[in-house]
PyMOL Python script that loads the backbone (N, CA, C, O; Angstrom):
from pymol import cmd

cmd.read_pdbstr("""\
ATOM      1  N   UNK A   1      81.390 -62.433 -71.524  1.00  0.00           N
ATOM      2  CA  UNK A   1      82.763 -62.872 -71.669  1.00  0.00           C
ATOM      3  C   UNK A   1      83.726 -61.682 -71.620  1.00  0.00           C
ATOM      4  O   UNK A   1      84.842 -61.809 -71.115  1.00  0.00           O
ATOM      5  N   UNK A   2      83.307 -60.548 -72.133  1.00  0.00           N
ATOM      6  CA  UNK A   2      84.167 -59.361 -72.113  1.00  0.00           C
ATOM      7  C   UNK A   2      84.444 -58.903 -70.693  1.00  0.00           C
ATOM      8  O   UNK A   2      85.510 -58.359 -70.404  1.00  0.00           O
ATOM      9  N   UNK A   3      83.465 -59.129 -69.792  1.00  0.00           N
ATOM     10  CA  UNK A   3      83.657 -58.740 -68.396  1.00  0.00           C
ATOM     11  C   UNK A   3      84.763 -59.546 -67.737  1.00  0.00           C
ATOM     12  O   UNK A   3      85.533 -59.017 -66.936  1.00  0.00           O
ATOM     13  N   UNK A   4      84.841 -60.819 -68.074  1.00  0.00           N
ATOM     14  CA  UNK A   4      85.874 -61.678 -67.504  1.00  0.00           C
ATOM     15  C   UNK A   4      87.251 -61.203 -67.951  1.00  0.00           C
ATOM     16  O   UNK A   4      88.202 -61.232 -67.170  1.00  0.00           O
ATOM     17  N   UNK A   5      87.362 -60.772 -69.185  1.00  0.00           N
ATOM     18  CA  UNK A   5      88.642 -60.281 -69.687  1.00  0.00           C
ATOM     19  C   UNK A   5      89.077 -59.011 -68.975  1.00  0.00           C
ATOM     20  O   UNK A   5      90.274 -58.737 -68.886  1.00  0.00           O
ATOM     21  N   UNK A   6      88.141 -58.238 -68.473  1.00  0.00           N
ATOM     22  CA  UNK A   6      88.477 -57.020 -67.736  1.00  0.00           C
ATOM     23  C   UNK A   6      88.814 -57.304 -66.284  1.00  0.00           C
ATOM     24  O   UNK A   6      89.522 -56.523 -65.648  1.00  0.00           O
ATOM     25  N   UNK A   7      88.319 -58.403 -65.754  1.00  0.00           N
ATOM     26  CA  UNK A   7      88.525 -58.732 -64.346  1.00  0.00           C
ATOM     27  C   UNK A   7      89.849 -59.455 -64.124  1.00  0.00           C
ATOM     28  O   UNK A   7      90.534 -59.184 -63.138  1.00  0.00           O
ATOM     29  N   UNK A   8      90.224 -60.369 -65.019  1.00  0.00           N
ATOM     30  CA  UNK A   8      91.416 -61.200 -64.826  1.00  0.00           C
ATOM     31  C   UNK A   8      92.698 -60.415 -64.610  1.00  0.00           C
ATOM     32  O   UNK A   8      93.464 -60.760 -63.711  1.00  0.00           O
ATOM     33  N   UNK A   9      92.969 -59.370 -65.396  1.00  0.00           N
ATOM     34  CA  UNK A   9      94.224 -58.638 -65.148  1.00  0.00           C
ATOM     35  C   UNK A   9      94.306 -58.060 -63.736  1.00  0.00           C
ATOM     36  O   UNK A   9      95.359 -58.105 -63.101  1.00  0.00           O
ATOM     37  N   UNK A  10      93.198 -57.521 -63.254  1.00  0.00           N
ATOM     38  CA  UNK A  10      93.189 -56.988 -61.892  1.00  0.00           C
ATOM     39  C   UNK A  10      93.386 -58.094 -60.860  1.00  0.00           C
ATOM     40  O   UNK A  10      94.129 -57.939 -59.891  1.00  0.00           O
ATOM     41  N   UNK A  11      92.715 -59.192 -61.087  1.00  0.00           N
ATOM     42  CA  UNK A  11      92.794 -60.299 -60.140  1.00  0.00           C
ATOM     43  C   UNK A  11      94.198 -60.902 -60.094  1.00  0.00           C
ATOM     44  O   UNK A  11      94.743 -61.135 -59.016  1.00  0.00           O
ATOM     45  N   UNK A  12      94.775 -61.150 -61.259  1.00  0.00           N
ATOM     46  CA  UNK A  12      96.116 -61.745 -61.313  1.00  0.00           C
ATOM     47  C   UNK A  12      97.144 -60.786 -60.717  1.00  0.00           C
ATOM     48  O   UNK A  12      97.983 -61.199 -59.916  1.00  0.00           O
ATOM     49  N   UNK A  13      97.089 -59.518 -61.096  1.00  0.00           N
ATOM     50  CA  UNK A  13      98.024 -58.535 -60.547  1.00  0.00           C
ATOM     51  C   UNK A  13      97.859 -58.413 -59.034  1.00  0.00           C
ATOM     52  O   UNK A  13      98.843 -58.290 -58.306  1.00  0.00           O
ATOM     53  N   UNK A  14      96.620 -58.448 -58.569  1.00  0.00           N
ATOM     54  CA  UNK A  14      96.366 -58.357 -57.135  1.00  0.00           C
ATOM     55  C   UNK A  14      96.929 -59.532 -56.367  1.00  0.00           C
ATOM     56  O   UNK A  14      97.520 -59.356 -55.301  1.00  0.00           O
ATOM     57  N   UNK A  15      96.752 -60.722 -56.895  1.00  0.00           N
ATOM     58  CA  UNK A  15      97.273 -61.918 -56.223  1.00  0.00           C
ATOM     59  C   UNK A  15      98.801 -61.892 -56.202  1.00  0.00           C
ATOM     60  O   UNK A  15      99.417 -62.204 -55.182  1.00  0.00           O
ATOM     61  N   UNK A  16      99.404 -61.521 -57.323  1.00  0.00           N
ATOM     62  CA  UNK A  16     100.872 -61.462 -57.376  1.00  0.00           C
ATOM     63  C   UNK A  16     101.401 -60.425 -56.387  1.00  0.00           C
ATOM     64  O   UNK A  16     102.342 -60.701 -55.644  1.00  0.00           O
ATOM     65  N   UNK A  17     100.807 -59.246 -56.374  1.00  0.00           N
ATOM     66  CA  UNK A  17     101.250 -58.214 -55.441  1.00  0.00           C
ATOM     67  C   UNK A  17     101.041 -58.636 -53.993  1.00  0.00           C
ATOM     68  O   UNK A  17     101.892 -58.376 -53.143  1.00  0.00           O
ATOM     69  N   UNK A  18      99.921 -59.282 -53.707  1.00  0.00           N
ATOM     70  CA  UNK A  18      99.658 -59.721 -52.341  1.00  0.00           C
ATOM     71  C   UNK A  18     100.685 -60.756 -51.881  1.00  0.00           C
ATOM     72  O   UNK A  18     101.174 -60.688 -50.754  1.00  0.00           O
ATOM     73  N   UNK A  19     101.005 -61.699 -52.739  1.00  0.00           N
ATOM     74  CA  UNK A  19     101.986 -62.734 -52.374  1.00  0.00           C
ATOM     75  C   UNK A  19     103.369 -62.126 -52.189  1.00  0.00           C
ATOM     76  O   UNK A  19     104.057 -62.421 -51.212  1.00  0.00           O
ATOM     77  N   UNK A  20     103.775 -61.276 -53.129  1.00  0.00           N
ATOM     78  CA  UNK A  20     105.087 -60.630 -53.026  1.00  0.00           C
ATOM     79  C   UNK A  20     105.146 -59.760 -51.770  1.00  0.00           C
ATOM     80  O   UNK A  20     106.140 -59.780 -51.044  1.00  0.00           O
ATOM     81  N   UNK A  21     104.090 -59.005 -51.518  1.00  0.00           N
ATOM     82  CA  UNK A  21     104.050 -58.161 -50.319  1.00  0.00           C
ATOM     83  C   UNK A  21     104.129 -58.975 -49.040  1.00  0.00           C
ATOM     84  O   UNK A  21     104.790 -58.571 -48.083  1.00  0.00           O
ATOM     85  N   UNK A  22     103.463 -60.114 -49.019  1.00  0.00           N
ATOM     86  CA  UNK A  22     103.519 -60.976 -47.839  1.00  0.00           C
ATOM     87  C   UNK A  22     104.929 -61.518 -47.626  1.00  0.00           C
ATOM     88  O   UNK A  22     105.433 -61.521 -46.503  1.00  0.00           O
ATOM     89  N   UNK A  23     105.562 -61.974 -48.699  1.00  0.00           N
ATOM     90  CA  UNK A  23     106.935 -62.498 -48.596  1.00  0.00           C
ATOM     91  C   UNK A  23     107.880 -61.396 -48.130  1.00  0.00           C
ATOM     92  O   UNK A  23     108.703 -61.624 -47.244  1.00  0.00           O
ATOM     93  N   UNK A  24     107.772 -60.214 -48.712  1.00  0.00           N
ATOM     94  CA  UNK A  24     108.643 -59.106 -48.311  1.00  0.00           C
ATOM     95  C   UNK A  24     108.420 -58.736 -46.846  1.00  0.00           C
ATOM     96  O   UNK A  24     109.374 -58.450 -46.123  1.00  0.00           O
ATOM     97  N   UNK A  25     107.171 -58.743 -46.414  1.00  0.00           N
ATOM     98  CA  UNK A  25     106.884 -58.430 -45.017  1.00  0.00           C
ATOM     99  C   UNK A  25     107.522 -59.459 -44.092  1.00  0.00           C
ATOM    100  O   UNK A  25     108.172 -59.101 -43.109  1.00  0.00           O
ATOM    101  N   UNK A  26     107.338 -60.723 -44.405  1.00  0.00           N
ATOM    102  CA  UNK A  26     107.908 -61.777 -43.563  1.00  0.00           C
ATOM    103  C   UNK A  26     109.432 -61.737 -43.569  1.00  0.00           C
ATOM    104  O   UNK A  26     110.058 -62.014 -42.546  1.00  0.00           O
ATOM    105  N   UNK A  27     110.031 -61.401 -44.695  1.00  0.00           N
ATOM    106  CA  UNK A  27     111.487 -61.263 -44.734  1.00  0.00           C
ATOM    107  C   UNK A  27     111.936 -60.056 -43.917  1.00  0.00           C
ATOM    108  O   UNK A  27     112.923 -60.132 -43.185  1.00  0.00           O
ATOM    109  N   UNK A  28     111.232 -58.969 -44.037  1.00  0.00           N
ATOM    110  CA  UNK A  28     111.576 -57.765 -43.274  1.00  0.00           C
ATOM    111  C   UNK A  28     111.451 -57.966 -41.779  1.00  0.00           C
ATOM    112  O   UNK A  28     112.211 -57.391 -40.999  1.00  0.00           O
ATOM    113  N   UNK A  29     110.482 -58.790 -41.379  1.00  0.00           N
ATOM    114  CA  UNK A  29     110.294 -59.089 -39.956  1.00  0.00           C
ATOM    115  C   UNK A  29     111.188 -60.222 -39.485  1.00  0.00           C
ATOM    116  O   UNK A  29     111.120 -60.623 -38.323  1.00  0.00           O
ATOM    117  N   UNK A  30     112.021 -60.742 -40.368  1.00  0.00           N
ATOM    118  CA  UNK A  30     112.978 -61.817 -40.094  1.00  0.00           C
ATOM    119  C   UNK A  30     112.292 -63.140 -39.764  1.00  0.00           C
ATOM    120  O   UNK A  30     112.845 -63.970 -39.042  1.00  0.00           O
ATOM    121  N   UNK A  31     111.097 -63.331 -40.290  1.00  0.00           N
ATOM    122  CA  UNK A  31     110.399 -64.608 -40.147  1.00  0.00           C
ATOM    123  C   UNK A  31     110.926 -65.576 -41.204  1.00  0.00           C
ATOM    124  O   UNK A  31     111.183 -66.744 -40.913  1.00  0.00           O
ATOM    125  N   UNK A  32     111.084 -65.081 -42.436  1.00  0.00           N
ATOM    126  CA  UNK A  32     111.716 -65.851 -43.510  1.00  0.00           C
ATOM    127  C   UNK A  32     113.179 -65.430 -43.568  1.00  0.00           C
ATOM    128  O   UNK A  32     113.489 -64.277 -43.865  1.00  0.00           O
ATOM    129  N   UNK A  33     114.043 -66.338 -43.293  1.00  0.00           N
ATOM    130  CA  UNK A  33     115.472 -66.005 -43.247  1.00  0.00           C
ATOM    131  C   UNK A  33     116.189 -66.522 -44.471  1.00  0.00           C
ATOM    132  O   UNK A  33     115.611 -67.242 -45.285  1.00  0.00           O
ATOM    133  N   UNK A  34     117.449 -66.155 -44.601  1.00  0.00           N
ATOM    134  CA  UNK A  34     118.271 -66.655 -45.679  1.00  0.00           C
ATOM    135  C   UNK A  34     118.338 -65.733 -46.878  1.00  0.00           C
ATOM    136  O   UNK A  34     118.709 -66.160 -47.971  1.00  0.00           O
ATOM    137  N   UNK A  35     117.987 -64.482 -46.687  1.00  0.00           N
ATOM    138  CA  UNK A  35     118.003 -63.522 -47.778  1.00  0.00           C
ATOM    139  C   UNK A  35     118.666 -62.239 -47.296  1.00  0.00           C
ATOM    140  O   UNK A  35     118.735 -61.978 -46.096  1.00  0.00           O
ATOM    141  N   UNK A  36     119.148 -61.452 -48.231  1.00  0.00           N
ATOM    142  CA  UNK A  36     119.708 -60.149 -47.888  1.00  0.00           C
ATOM    143  C   UNK A  36     118.623 -59.256 -47.283  1.00  0.00           C
ATOM    144  O   UNK A  36     118.911 -58.363 -46.486  1.00  0.00           O
ATOM    145  N   UNK A  37     117.370 -59.510 -47.674  1.00  0.00           N
ATOM    146  CA  UNK A  37     116.247 -58.703 -47.202  1.00  0.00           C
ATOM    147  C   UNK A  37     115.820 -59.076 -45.776  1.00  0.00           C
ATOM    148  O   UNK A  37     115.094 -58.320 -45.132  1.00  0.00           O
ATOM    149  N   UNK A  38     116.256 -60.206 -45.294  1.00  0.00           N
ATOM    150  CA  UNK A  38     115.840 -60.684 -43.974  1.00  0.00           C
ATOM    151  C   UNK A  38     116.306 -59.733 -42.882  1.00  0.00           C
ATOM    152  O   UNK A  38     117.477 -59.362 -42.812  1.00  0.00           O
ATOM    153  N   UNK A  39     115.362 -59.350 -42.037  1.00  0.00           N
ATOM    154  CA  UNK A  39     115.661 -58.484 -40.906  1.00  0.00           C
ATOM    155  C   UNK A  39     115.806 -57.015 -41.257  1.00  0.00           C
ATOM    156  O   UNK A  39     116.161 -56.213 -40.393  1.00  0.00           O
ATOM    157  N   UNK A  40     115.541 -56.641 -42.503  1.00  0.00           N
ATOM    158  CA  UNK A  40     115.658 -55.245 -42.926  1.00  0.00           C
ATOM    159  C   UNK A  40     114.336 -54.521 -42.690  1.00  0.00           C
ATOM    160  O   UNK A  40     113.286 -54.955 -43.163  1.00  0.00           O
ATOM    161  N   UNK A  41     114.399 -53.429 -41.965  1.00  0.00           N
ATOM    162  CA  UNK A  41     113.175 -52.681 -41.650  1.00  0.00           C
ATOM    163  C   UNK A  41     112.543 -52.069 -42.905  1.00  0.00           C
ATOM    164  O   UNK A  41     111.338 -51.818 -42.931  1.00  0.00           O
ATOM    165  N   UNK A  42     113.346 -51.830 -43.940  1.00  0.00           N
ATOM    166  CA  UNK A  42     112.790 -51.304 -45.191  1.00  0.00           C
ATOM    167  C   UNK A  42     111.712 -52.241 -45.730  1.00  0.00           C
ATOM    168  O   UNK A  42     110.636 -51.788 -46.122  1.00  0.00           O
ATOM    169  N   UNK A  43     111.993 -53.537 -45.753  1.00  0.00           N
ATOM    170  CA  UNK A  43     111.045 -54.501 -46.302  1.00  0.00           C
ATOM    171  C   UNK A  43     109.885 -54.748 -45.349  1.00  0.00           C
ATOM    172  O   UNK A  43     108.808 -55.162 -45.779  1.00  0.00           O
ATOM    173  N   UNK A  44     110.092 -54.500 -44.072  1.00  0.00           N
ATOM    174  CA  UNK A  44     108.990 -54.601 -43.111  1.00  0.00           C
ATOM    175  C   UNK A  44     107.991 -53.463 -43.312  1.00  0.00           C
ATOM    176  O   UNK A  44     106.844 -53.561 -42.876  1.00  0.00           O
ATOM    177  N   UNK A  45     108.419 -52.387 -43.969  1.00  0.00           N
ATOM    178  CA  UNK A  45     107.528 -51.258 -44.266  1.00  0.00           C
ATOM    179  C   UNK A  45     106.964 -51.365 -45.684  1.00  0.00           C
ATOM    180  O   UNK A  45     105.767 -51.168 -45.894  1.00  0.00           O
ATOM    181  N   UNK A  46     107.820 -51.676 -46.650  1.00  0.00           N
ATOM    182  CA  UNK A  46     107.396 -51.749 -48.060  1.00  0.00           C
ATOM    183  C   UNK A  46     106.459 -52.936 -48.278  1.00  0.00           C
ATOM    184  O   UNK A  46     105.483 -52.823 -49.020  1.00  0.00           O
ATOM    185  N   UNK A  47     106.741 -54.060 -47.647  1.00  0.00           N
ATOM    186  CA  UNK A  47     105.939 -55.268 -47.824  1.00  0.00           C
ATOM    187  C   UNK A  47     104.453 -55.068 -47.564  1.00  0.00           C
ATOM    188  O   UNK A  47     103.637 -55.405 -48.422  1.00  0.00           O
ATOM    189  N   UNK A  48     104.074 -54.530 -46.401  1.00  0.00           N
ATOM    190  CA  UNK A  48     102.640 -54.322 -46.146  1.00  0.00           C
ATOM    191  C   UNK A  48     101.976 -53.352 -47.116  1.00  0.00           C
ATOM    192  O   UNK A  48     100.787 -53.484 -47.410  1.00  0.00           O
ATOM    193  N   UNK A  49     102.737 -52.376 -47.617  1.00  0.00           N
ATOM    194  CA  UNK A  49     102.169 -51.438 -48.592  1.00  0.00           C
ATOM    195  C   UNK A  49     101.847 -52.177 -49.888  1.00  0.00           C
ATOM    196  O   UNK A  49     100.779 -51.984 -50.469  1.00  0.00           O
ATOM    197  N   UNK A  50     102.773 -53.021 -50.337  1.00  0.00           N
ATOM    198  CA  UNK A  50     102.548 -53.801 -51.557  1.00  0.00           C
ATOM    199  C   UNK A  50     101.418 -54.809 -51.330  1.00  0.00           C
ATOM    200  O   UNK A  50     100.573 -55.008 -52.204  1.00  0.00           O
ATOM    201  N   UNK A  51     101.407 -55.438 -50.163  1.00  0.00           N
ATOM    202  CA  UNK A  51     100.345 -56.389 -49.811  1.00  0.00           C
ATOM    203  C   UNK A  51      98.983 -55.705 -49.845  1.00  0.00           C
ATOM    204  O   UNK A  51      98.029 -56.247 -50.404  1.00  0.00           O
ATOM    205  N   UNK A  52      98.889 -54.536 -49.258  1.00  0.00           N
ATOM    206  CA  UNK A  52      97.625 -53.793 -49.253  1.00  0.00           C
ATOM    207  C   UNK A  52      97.203 -53.403 -50.665  1.00  0.00           C
ATOM    208  O   UNK A  52      96.017 -53.445 -50.994  1.00  0.00           O
ATOM    209  N   UNK A  53      98.166 -53.023 -51.499  1.00  0.00           N
ATOM    210  CA  UNK A  53      97.855 -52.694 -52.897  1.00  0.00           C
ATOM    211  C   UNK A  53      97.261 -53.899 -53.619  1.00  0.00           C
ATOM    212  O   UNK A  53      96.306 -53.766 -54.385  1.00  0.00           O
ATOM    213  N   UNK A  54      97.831 -55.068 -53.370  1.00  0.00           N
ATOM    214  CA  UNK A  54      97.306 -56.288 -53.975  1.00  0.00           C
ATOM    215  C   UNK A  54      95.901 -56.594 -53.511  1.00  0.00           C
ATOM    216  O   UNK A  54      95.050 -56.988 -54.309  1.00  0.00           O
ATOM    217  N   UNK A  55      95.652 -56.416 -52.231  1.00  0.00           N
ATOM    218  CA  UNK A  55      94.313 -56.667 -51.691  1.00  0.00           C
ATOM    219  C   UNK A  55      93.301 -55.698 -52.295  1.00  0.00           C
ATOM    220  O   UNK A  55      92.167 -56.084 -52.580  1.00  0.00           O
ATOM    221  N   UNK A  56      93.699 -54.452 -52.490  1.00  0.00           N
ATOM    222  CA  UNK A  56      92.808 -53.466 -53.114  1.00  0.00           C
ATOM    223  C   UNK A  56      92.467 -53.883 -54.543  1.00  0.00           C
ATOM    224  O   UNK A  56      91.308 -53.793 -54.948  1.00  0.00           O
ATOM    225  N   UNK A  57      93.459 -54.339 -55.312  1.00  0.00           N
ATOM    226  CA  UNK A  57      93.196 -54.785 -56.685  1.00  0.00           C
ATOM    227  C   UNK A  57      92.269 -56.005 -56.706  1.00  0.00           C
ATOM    228  O   UNK A  57      91.380 -56.096 -57.553  1.00  0.00           O
ATOM    229  N   UNK A  58      92.474 -56.922 -55.792  1.00  0.00           N
ATOM    230  CA  UNK A  58      91.581 -58.087 -55.698  1.00  0.00           C
ATOM    231  C   UNK A  58      90.161 -57.628 -55.381  1.00  0.00           C
ATOM    232  O   UNK A  58      89.196 -58.119 -55.968  1.00  0.00           O
ATOM    233  N   UNK A  59      90.042 -56.693 -54.461  1.00  0.00           N
ATOM    234  CA  UNK A  59      88.723 -56.155 -54.117  1.00  0.00           C
ATOM    235  C   UNK A  59      88.051 -55.456 -55.289  1.00  0.00           C
ATOM    236  O   UNK A  59      86.839 -55.572 -55.476  1.00  0.00           O
ATOM    237  N   UNK A  60      88.841 -54.728 -56.081  1.00  0.00           N
ATOM    238  CA  UNK A  60      88.288 -54.068 -57.262  1.00  0.00           C
ATOM    239  C   UNK A  60      87.788 -55.096 -58.271  1.00  0.00           C
ATOM    240  O   UNK A  60      86.734 -54.904 -58.876  1.00  0.00           O
ATOM    241  N   UNK A  61      88.528 -56.176 -58.456  1.00  0.00           N
ATOM    242  CA  UNK A  61      88.112 -57.226 -59.395  1.00  0.00           C
ATOM    243  C   UNK A  61      86.812 -57.876 -58.929  1.00  0.00           C
ATOM    244  O   UNK A  61      85.913 -58.124 -59.733  1.00  0.00           O
ATOM    245  N   UNK A  62      86.717 -58.146 -57.644  1.00  0.00           N
ATOM    246  CA  UNK A  62      85.506 -58.759 -57.095  1.00  0.00           C
ATOM    247  C   UNK A  62      84.322 -57.801 -57.227  1.00  0.00           C
ATOM    248  O   UNK A  62      83.215 -58.220 -57.565  1.00  0.00           O
ATOM    249  N   UNK A  63      84.556 -56.519 -56.961  1.00  0.00           N
ATOM    250  CA  UNK A  63      83.485 -55.529 -57.069  1.00  0.00           C
ATOM    251  C   UNK A  63      82.981 -55.412 -58.508  1.00  0.00           C
ATOM    252  O   UNK A  63      81.776 -55.313 -58.742  1.00  0.00           O
ATOM    253  N   UNK A  64      83.905 -55.423 -59.466  1.00  0.00           N
ATOM    254  CA  UNK A  64      83.489 -55.364 -60.884  1.00  0.00           C
ATOM    255  C   UNK A  64      82.681 -56.580 -61.262  1.00  0.00           C
ATOM    256  O   UNK A  64      81.697 -56.486 -61.995  1.00  0.00           O
ATOM    257  N   UNK A  65      83.099 -57.713 -60.762  1.00  0.00           N
ATOM    258  CA  UNK A  65      82.384 -58.970 -61.071  1.00  0.00           C
ATOM    259  C   UNK A  65      80.967 -58.928 -60.506  1.00  0.00           C
ATOM    260  O   UNK A  65      80.011 -59.298 -61.188  1.00  0.00           O
ATOM    261  N   UNK A  66      80.838 -58.484 -59.278  1.00  0.00           N
ATOM    262  CA  UNK A  66      79.510 -58.418 -58.643  1.00  0.00           C
ATOM    263  C   UNK A  66      78.619 -57.377 -59.291  1.00  0.00           C
ATOM    264  O   UNK A  66      77.405 -57.563 -59.387  1.00  0.00           O
ATOM    265  N   UNK A  67      79.220 -56.279 -59.735  1.00  0.00           N
ATOM    266  CA  UNK A  67      78.451 -55.219 -60.379  1.00  0.00           C
ATOM    267  C   UNK A  67      77.843 -55.694 -61.679  1.00  0.00           C
ATOM    268  O   UNK A  67      76.744 -55.279 -62.045  1.00  0.00           O
ATOM    269  N   UNK A  68      78.563 -56.574 -62.387  1.00  0.00           N
ATOM    270  CA  UNK A  68      78.097 -57.066 -63.676  1.00  0.00           C
ATOM    271  C   UNK A  68      77.069 -58.192 -63.539  1.00  0.00           C
ATOM    272  O   UNK A  68      76.270 -58.410 -64.450  1.00  0.00           O
ATOM    273  N   UNK A  69      77.080 -58.904 -62.418  1.00  0.00           N
ATOM    274  CA  UNK A  69      76.149 -60.038 -62.235  1.00  0.00           C
ATOM    275  C   UNK A  69      74.773 -59.609 -61.828  1.00  0.00           C
ATOM    276  O   UNK A  69      73.894 -60.450 -61.640  1.00  0.00           O
TER     277      UNK A  69
END
""", "prot")
cmd.dss("prot")
cmd.show_as("cartoon", "prot")
cmd.util.cbc("prot")
cmd.orient("prot")
């Protein structure tokens, strides 16, 4: 049970970062419109970095889970 408590924070943070990064990327690429961020090249660069960070955290959570099983 202690292992699950160590995995959840990484997993939740990873999912949140991945979703936010995806939204920022789509806004930066002007796929999602209606925002000040839409069409801004800054968000087209920052978004994928945040998305990748989220994916790394998800991968770390999965790796910890597999290591313990």
